[in-house]
FITOR-443590 format. One record per atom (N, C-alpha, C): x, y, z. Coordinates in steps of 0.05 Angstrom, whole numbers, plus 5000, padded with zeros to 4 digits. Layout:
XYZ...
END
This chain:
536526885273535626625286538826585295540326655288543526545290544126745321543826975331543127055354542726905368541026815367540126485382541826185382544126265356544926065352546225785382547726025395550925865405549125805437546125925439544125795456543625475451541325585432541125355421543025165416545525225413547324945413547024865432547825045455549024865485546824735495544224905487541124695503541924355481542324455466541924235448543923895442546624025446549123925458548423845485547424065499546723825532545623715542542123685526541323545530541223315516544023285499543923035486545722885501546722995509549322855525550122865549546122905566545422845584543222645579542022545555540722305565539522315537537922665534534722625516536222445485534322285489534922235457533922485427536522575431534822805396537822715395539022705365541022805337541322995345546122975356546223235347548523275330548623065320551323065294550423275270548123225270547123435248547623745245545923755276548023995280550024075295552223905301555223975294556524125258554423795250556524055230555524135221553124305225550924605217551924745227553524825255555324995267557624925269559024815237561924805239562024895217560724935188558825045166559225315172556625295187558325525194559225795209561025605219563625825212566025835186564225565190566425645156565425865137563225845134561826045125562126435129563226385169563426695185562226775193560126665186557426685205558126665240558226515250559426325279562026295278563326335302566026315299567525895317568625905304571025655311570925605334572725725354573525705380570525655399569225915395566226005409564925685407564525585384561725315379563025155397566225165398567824815404567224825439568425175440568325205469565725145483563125175471560025195479558724935471560924745455559924515469560624295490563524425489565624235507563524275536562324485533562224705561559324515569558124345544555224365546555924105550558023975537558323675543559023605574560323785589561423735605559723835625557924045636555824025653553823765658553323675624551223485626553323235644555523185640557122975644556722985677558323225689558823295714555223285728554123295720549823285732550222895733549322755718550522405713552322475737554722485732556922465757557022455776554922765784553222675817550722645823549822565802546822425806548522125810550622045798551821665806553621805843554421955846555722015863555121855892552122055897549722065908546921855923547321765894545121565888545921305873548021315869549821015857547720755844547020575863546120385854543320495841541920535859539220695845539720865821541121035819542421075793542220975775543120795763544420585754541920475736540020345773536920125755535520375747537120625742533920765729534920865696537520855691538920935680539020585659538320445669537820185660535020195642534020295655530320215655530820505633532320695630530720935615530420965578531920705568531620645545530520445549529520295511528920035520531619855515535019905503537319795497538419915532536319965547539019985570539519845588538619725596539519575616541519365608541919165585542219025575545219245573545619485551548219525550549219545576548119705601548919645625551019575632548419245628550819005638553018885628553619085595555418955583558219105597556619485601559919695601561019685629559019435663559719525685563419335672563519195655566218995669568019135647567319205634568819435606570019765634567419845646568520095657571420005685570919815689572619855713574419705704575619655688578119645679579419795658578619985647579620125629577320415624576820485651575720765659576320895632578921055630578921335607578921295589579021015572579520995560575020955541574220775560571320875568569621065564570521295581569621425584569621625556572621665545573621685519571821675497571421445494569121325479567321325474565521395502562921295511561621605500563221735503561521995481561022025451562121835443561021825402558921645401558221445429555921155423554121355430551021255414549021505432548321225462546921525481545921285505548321175522550821215516553521085534553021275559553721555537555121775554554221815578550921845583550221855616551921615635551521425626552121095630555021095645556421225631559921195632559921455662558221595666557521925679557821745696553921695699554321605721555721405740556021185709559020975731561021175739562121255733563221415747564021535770560621725787559921795797558621585822558021325807557421075833560120945850562520875821565220865836566220915838565621335851567821485862570321465862570721495824572321675812572821845812575321935819576322175830576022425805574022675813572422895806575223005773577422925790579623005761579823005750579822685757580822495739578622475717576722505721573222535708573222725679573123035702574523235685575523275663578423065667581523115659580422905632578422695632578422515614575322595594574822655617571722835605572523195582573423215590573923395576575723355541578223155537580123025528577522945505575322865515573422715500571422925486571123065494569223335489570223415465573123515473574723755450574423605431575823275425575323025409572723095390570723045408567322915390568223115380567523425397566023645389567823735352570223735367573823745333572823575327571723345320571123155293568623295274566723245302564523375273563823625268565523855295564224125279566224125263569023985261571024055239570523895206567923765216568223665196566123855173563724025189562424135188564224455157566424415190567824705176568624635153570324505144571924405128570124185091568024305109566724295084564024395085565124615100563324805093562224955057563824995045563725075024561424895002562524645010560124334988557524525000557624445024555924545041553324765031555924965034553725315027552725154988552925064972554225054944550624924943551424644965549224504969547124694967546324814979544324934997543025204975546325364957545225574942543225434921544825214906543225024889540124954886540924834920536724784926535525074939537325224935534925574940534325454967534325574975535125555015536025655032536425755050538925815074538925575078542725685093544225425102542625235132541625505149540725505169538825235162537125275155533525115132534924775122536824765117538624575101538124375127541424475158541624415177538424275188535824485198534524475207532224225202532824205169529923945159530923715178534323665158533723275175534323325197534123455232534223435250530823465268529223535242525923545245526223255240527123165207526722815203527622665224529522755232531622625263530122455273528122755286526722785317524122515310522922585277520722505275520522205278523322065267523621755261524121625294526521815309527521665337525121675341522621975348520921915352518121675362518121525329517121365319518321085331520621125325522920705330521720765375521720935379521620995413518820765416517821025404514320815398513720555399515220525379515020215366517019945397518120195386520119905414518319905447516920165452515320185489513220035463511519945454509319745450509519555446513019465430515319165437515319105464516119185483515419175505514119195527512219375519509119295529506818935537507318905500506018705489506318475506
END
């Protein structure tokens, strides 16, 4: 499993940052804990996370650049809260572009909107990548760093429970996916009725 951990981390982070409704924080904490236990390289997993984040950002930026208003309309319909969220963030984006892009990574479902808005408003690619890199390093460093510094405690819990460290983090991910899917189905049922 560890031989595929880096590829799995890249795919998971890319999907999350591209707007796929999967939770990524337990994965980053788990990767940090595995780095703290010496099973993964801390530098490599932070680099993978940053590259995956920027890849998702640039995908949405490019779509925003070429498809502008149509893309923003699609983003507004992509999630139950998307339309209202998009209307609220347009003003904040226009006045505080850099700070908005920096903070969007920490808020679920907002990162694709920020990247799409940057492309739709024809923001400078260099400026976009600079702020994206700063936000990705800050975001990845915060969560992976927490896992890294808490790795001894996490390993102790795993040992007391008699489970492998990887299993300890895959179980919450599975539960998060199950609850997120149930919440989305309930929201879709409410929207259609």
